Each structure stands twice: as C-alpha cells, then as structure tokens.
PASEVO-488116 format. One record per atom (N, C-alpha, C): x, y, z. Coordinates in steps of 0.2 Angstrom, whole numbers, plus 5000, padded with zeros to 4 digits. Atoms other than C-alpha are relative to their C-alpha. Layout:
% residues N
XYZ ...
END
This chain:
% residues 294
499950044995 555354455342 500150015005 499750004994 556654475354 499550075004 500149954997 555754655357 499249975004 500850034996 553954565361 500149955005 499950054996 554854435371 500250055008 499949944994 555454595382 499550025004 500649974998 553754665384 499649945003 500650044998 552554505387 500249945002 499750064998 553654365389 499949944994 499950045003 553754215382 499449984993 500650015004 551854185375 499750054996 500149955003 551154285363 499450025003 500749954996 549354315373 500349955008 499850034992 550054295391 499350015004 500650004995 548754255405 500450065005 500149964994 548554405417 500149975006 499950014993 549354355435 499350005004 500649994996 547754345448 500350035007 500049974994 547854455461 499649995005 500450014994 547354445478 500050065005 499949934994 546954575493 500349975006 499550004995 548154575507 499850055006 500149974996 547954635523 500550035005 499549974997 549154745535 500349935005 499550064995 549354565545 500649964994 499450015005 550154505528 500550034999 499449984999 551254625528 500649985007 499550044995 551954575544 500349935001 499850055000 551954405541 500550014995 499650015007 553054445524 500850035004 499549974995 554254555537 500249945002 499750074995 554354405548 500549954997 499750075007 554754285533 500750034999 499549975002 556054415527 500649995006 499649994993 556954425544 500149934999 499750075000 557054225544 500349994995 499650025006 557754215527 500650055000 499349974998 559054355534 500449955003 499750034995 559354255548 500449934996 499750055005 559654105537 500550004996 499649975005 560654185525 500250065000 499749924998 561554335533 500650004996 499249975003 563454335526 499750034993 500049975007 562854335506 499650065000 500349945000 561454465510 500450055001 499549954998 562754565520 500450034994 499649985006 563854565505 499750014995 500349975006 562654595492 499950095000 500049934999 562154765503 500450025001 499549944997 563754825507 500050064996 500149925005 563454955493 499850065001 500349944998 562355055502 500450035005 499749954995 563355105515 500750014998 499549975001 564755115506 499850074995 500249945002 563755245496 499750055004 500149954992 563255325512 500750025001 499449964999 565055365515 500250034996 499949965006 565455415498 499550064999 500449955002 563955535498 500350055007 499849964995 564755595516 500850044998 499349965003 566555635506 499750044995 500049945004 565655735493 499750075003 500149944996 564655825506 500650055002 499349964998 566455875513 500250054994 499949965004 566655955496 499550094998 500549955000 565256085500 499650014993 500449985006 564656095480 499549944999 500750055000 563755925481 499649995006 500150004995 563255955498 499150005000 500850005001 561456015492 499649934998 500350075002 561255835484 500149935005 499650044997 561855725498 499349975004 500550044998 560055695505 499549994995 500350045004 559355665488 500349944997 499850065002 560455545484 500049945005 500350044995 560155475500 499349965001 500850044999 558355455498 499949974994 500050055007 558655405480 500049945001 499950084998 559155225488 499449974998 500850035002 557255195489 499850014992 500249995006 557055225471 500349944995 499750045005 558255095465 500149945004 499750064995 558354975479 499549944997 500450085003 556854855471 500549984994 499550045006 558154825456 500549985004 499350034995 559754815469 499749945003 500150064996 558954685478 499749944997 500250065005 558554565463 500449945004 499650034999 559954455469 499649975007 500350014994 558954445487 499449974999 500550045002 557454385479 500149924998 499650065004 558354255469 500149945008 499750044995 559054185486 499149975005 500650044996 557254175494 499649964995 500450045004 556454105479 500249935001 499650075000 557753965480 499849975007 499950044993 557653925499 499349995000 500850024998 555653925497 499849954995 500050065005 555953795482 500449945003 499750064998 557153695494 500549994996 499550025004 558653725482 500450045004 499449954996 560353785487 500150075001 500249935001 560453945493 501050035001 499549985000 562353975493 500250064998 500049935002 562954155489 500150014993 500050015009 563454105471 499350004996 500850005004 561454085467 500050054999 500149945000 561354255471 499950014991 499749975009 561954295452 499749934995 500250045005 561054155444 499350044998 500349975004 559854285439 500250034994 499650035007 560954295425 499849964994 500250065003 560354135419 499050005000 500650005000 558554195420 499750014993 500349995007 557354195403 499750075001 500449914999 556654375410 500650045002 499549954999 558454455411 499950074995 500049935005 558154575397 499350035002 500749964997 556354625405 500450025008 499849974992 557254645423 500450054999 499549955002 558654755414 499550064999 500349955000 557354855407 499650025005 500349954992 556454905423 500550015003 499449974996 558054915431 500250094996 499949925003 558455065418 499650045000 500649964998 556655135420 500250025007 499949974994 557155145438 500650065001 499549965001 558755215434 499950074999 500249955002 558055335424 499650075005 500649994996 556655385437 500650055006 499549974995 558255415450 500350064997 499849965004 559155525438 499550064999 500749955002 557455635435 500050035007 499949974993 557455645453 500550045003 499349965000 559155715455 500150074998 499949945003 558955845442 499450045004 500549974999 557155895449 500150025008 499749974992 558055905469 500450054999 499549945001 559456025461 499750054997 500449945002 558156125452 499650055007 500449984993 557156135469 500650055004 499649954997 558756205478 500250064997 499849935003 559356325464 499350055002 500749944998 557456405466 500150035005 500149974993 557756435483 500650035002 499349994996 559656465486 500450004993 499349985007 560456505468 500449964998 499450045002 561756425460 500850005005 499550004996 563156475473 500049935006 499950054996 563856325483 500050025008 500249994993 563556315502 501050025003 499149974999 565256405510 500149935007 499850064994 565156265525 499449945002 500650034999 564056125531 499750055006 500349964995 563556235545 499850064997 500449965004 563056365534 499449974996 500650035004 562056245525 499249975003 500450024994 561156185540 499750055002 500349934998 560756355545 499450014996 500449985006 560156405528 499449964999 500650045001 558956245527 499450005006 500450024993 558356245545 499750075002 500249964995 558256415550 499850084994 500249965007 557656515533 499449984999 500850025004 556056525525 500149974994 499850045004 556856485510 500249925001 500050064998 557356335518 499549955002 500550044998 555856275525 499749984994 500350025007 555056295506 500449954998 499650045005 556456195500 499849935004 500150084996 556056055515 499249984996 500650015003 554156065510 499949974994 500150035008 554356045492 500349954998 499550055001 555755945492 499749915002 500350064996 554855815504 499349974995 500750025005 553155825493 500449974993 499850015008 554055805477 500349915000 499850064999 554955665483 499749945002 500550054999 553455575489 499849964994 500450035007 552755565473 500449964995 499950055003 554155495465 500249925003 499950084997 554255355478 499649985000 500550045000 552555325476 500049984993 500050035009 552855305456 500349935001 499550065001 554255175461 499549955005 500450054997 553055095474 499449964994 500450025005 551755065461 500249964995 499750045006 552755005446 500449955002 499450064999 553954895457 499949985006 500150034994 553054835471 500249925000 499950085001 553054665464 500149994993 499750025008 553754675446 500649955001 499250064999 555454595449 499849945003 500250075001 554854455459 499649964996 500350035004 553654425447 500549974992 499550035006 554954415433 500449945002 499550054997 556054295444 499549935000 500550054999 554554185446 499849974992 500450025007 553754195428 500450044994 499649985003 554354225412 499450064995 500549985003 553054355407 500050084996 499849955004 553954505400 499950075006 499849964996 554254685407 499350055000 500649964999 552554775403 499449955004 500550044996 551454635411 500249995007 499749974993 552654645426 499750065003 500249934997 552354825428 499350024999 500849994998 550454825426 499749955005 500150034994 550454695437 500050025007 499849984993 551154765451 499450065001 500549954999 549954925448 499449985001 500750044998 548554805448 500049975007 500050004994 549154755465 500050055006 500149944996 549154915473 499350034997 500949995002 547554965464 499549965004 500550054996 546554825472 500250005008 499749984994 547754865489 500050065002 499749934998 547755045491 500350015008 499749984994 547855065509 500749955003 499550044998 548854905513 500850034997 499250005004 550254955500 500150075001 499749914998 550255145506 500349975007 499750004994 550655065522 500649975000 499450035002 551854945515 500650064999 499849945003 552555115508 500550045004 499849974994 552655195526 500649975004 499850034997 553455045533 500850004997 499350015003 554955035520 500250075001 499949944999 555055225521 500550025008 499850004993 555355215540 500649965001 499650065000 556455055540 500650024997 499449965001 557555155528 500350065003 499549934994 557855315539 500349965005 499750024994 558155205553 500649974998 499650025003 559255105543 500650054999 499449985000 560255245539 500550045006 499649994996 560855275555 500449955005 499649955001 562255285560 500450014992 499449995005 563255325544 499749964994 500450075005 562055205533 500349945000 499750065000 562855065541 499249935003 500650045000 561054995546 499749994995 500250035007 560554975528 500349925000 500050085001 561554815529 499649965004 500450045000 560254745538 499450014997 500749975002 558754835534 499849984991 500150015006 559054815515 499849924999 500350085000 559054625515 499449985003 500650024997 557754605526 499350034996 500450005006 556654705515 500049984993 500150055008 557154615499 499849955000 500350054999 556854455506 499350015002 500649994998 555254525513 499650014995 500549995006 554554585497 500149944996 500350055004 554854425487 499449955005 500850044997 553554345502 499550054999 500749965002 552454495499 499749994993 500350005006 552254465481 499949924999 500450064999 551754275485 499350015003 500550014997 550454345496 499550044994 500449975005 549854465482 499850004994 500150035006 549854365467 500049925002 500350095002 549054195464 500649964998 499650055005 550454065460 499849974995 500250025007 550654015443 499749935000 500250075000 549553865438 500449944997 499550035005 550853805425 500650035001 499449964999 552453855433 500649974995 499350015004 554053845422 500449965004 499250044997 555653735424 500350055003 499549954996 556853805436 500450004993 499650005004 558053885425 500750005001 499550024998 559353845435 500649974996 499750055001 560853745427 500149945005 500050064998 560753565430 500949995004 499350004995 562253525444 500349924997 499750075004 563453395435 500349955007 499850044995 563853245445 500750015000 499249984998 565453225455 500449964996 499450075003 566953135445 500449995004 499450034994 568153035454 500649994997 499450025004 569953015449 500049924997 500050065001 569652825450 499649984993 500450025005 568352835436 500350034993 499949975007 569452915423 500449934998 500449975004 569652885409 499349974997 500750015001 567952795409 499550054998 500449934998 567152965415 500050034993 500049975005 567553025398 499549984995 500550045005 566352905389 499449985003 500650034998 564552905397 499849964997 500550055002 563652765395 499250015000 501049995000 561652765390 499849935003 500350064997 560552675400 499350004997 
END
C-alpha cells in the first residue's frame, strides 16, 4: 500500500490532472509573479538559495587543486539538474502566499508535513541520480579527449580546451550531451514538484503530468528551458553570487508556471499545514489546562 501511495497517491484510481495550452506571454507572467514573490519574501528566499553561491565557491576551491578542474563546469551546469528539487521550499512559500497563508521563513520547511513527502523524495532521488550520471558522462568525455592526466595548471587547462581540436571537440560533445540531460530534467520536472505540493497524486502521476505539459506545449516549454538556462548563466556571474536572486525568482516562477499549465483541482484537499494553536495567557492558568467544550 505504501508503495502504491508513493506512485499514484491516495486514490486507487487517480484522476489525471487536466493540461492547459500556454503561450510565451504566460511565461513572462509567471516570471513577473515569481519576481513579485521574491520581492515580498526576499530574506528567506536568499537563505534557501545560499547553498548555490557556496557551492560555486567550493567549485573554485576544487579547481585550485587541478585534479578536479575538468569537472568544475559540469558541476556548475549540474545545478540546473537538481534545481527543481532544491527549490521545493520556494514552491511552498508561493503556494502559501497564493492561499493567503503566513509566509514566514519557517513555513518553507512545511514540505516535511506534506502527504506527498515520499513522492517528493523519490523524484528528488531520481534527479540526484541523473546529476551523478551526468558527472560520470562528463568525466568520460574529458578522458576520451585528454586522457587521465590532471591539468598542470588552470592556464594550461584553458589553453587545452580553447586552442586545440580536442578541446573544441570536448566543448561540442559536452554541450550536446549536457543539453540532452537538461532536456530530460525539463520534461520530467517542469511541473512535477509543484503538483505534488498541491495534490497527493504520487510520483508517477506527477512525472507523467509534467511529460504531458511539455508534449502539449513543446515550443513554449522549450522557450522556458532557454530562459532558465540563460538566467542561470547570468546568475553564475560573478562567482555564482547572482544565483541568490536568480534561483528564488525561478523557483517562485515555476509555481506560477504550474498554475498556468495545469487546471486547478476541482476537489482541493484540505491544507496539510498543522493548525495554529490559540495563544495562551498566564492569567488563564490553570483553567487553560482544562479546555471546555461548547
């Protein structure tokens, strides 16, 4: 039963979410609303995305050791592969703001109370596996072109990559393969995580819904992928610090993209957040220990 719930949610015969056709104008509106969410909730959005510039600085420290230098760019590019899962707290904050609920920073972790937590973790694990496979493939592409020897220096590495035929072959093949990985993640994770926060539908239903959204809107979703890639590249400069703004904006925008791409649930579930306990005052003690029924 637990495994069935993980895949298809609470219902034995789940109803497929209805898909909408979206346009480039919808993408711009989703970005605008994501920016508005970021402006309304900047402090905890920055906190949630602080890991990205820290990882970027860690990549720079790895590169200084030269042996890991060939993986510096694949690691940085891999941010986009795990981004849909890493931004789960941002989706929750946008969901709460849309519903008129409290959006203080602690509620970003209310995802841990979601009935879909197991499905969210399963899809997160899938993206992590894809990320690790990408790193292994990127390493294999480098070895195929330059062998197993580590670069002698950063300068030598850059000269090998940009001034040799093997280097240009590495760039072309690596970019092409990286594009395939990014396209795969876009297809399976475009709306799957927001859907799991919104409904208890299970990992399989969320994944196939995301595929259906991309299939129904191939050109628009391809444009969305290009926008995400362009903003991530821009946010990586300088020293990945721009990601502290780009990542929360994209995270919030993804929630609003989901709202535009998937019809609302005709039978929305009750909010899974724990009820707020009424404030107790000292003057009520000890009577407050014995609540009365009305």
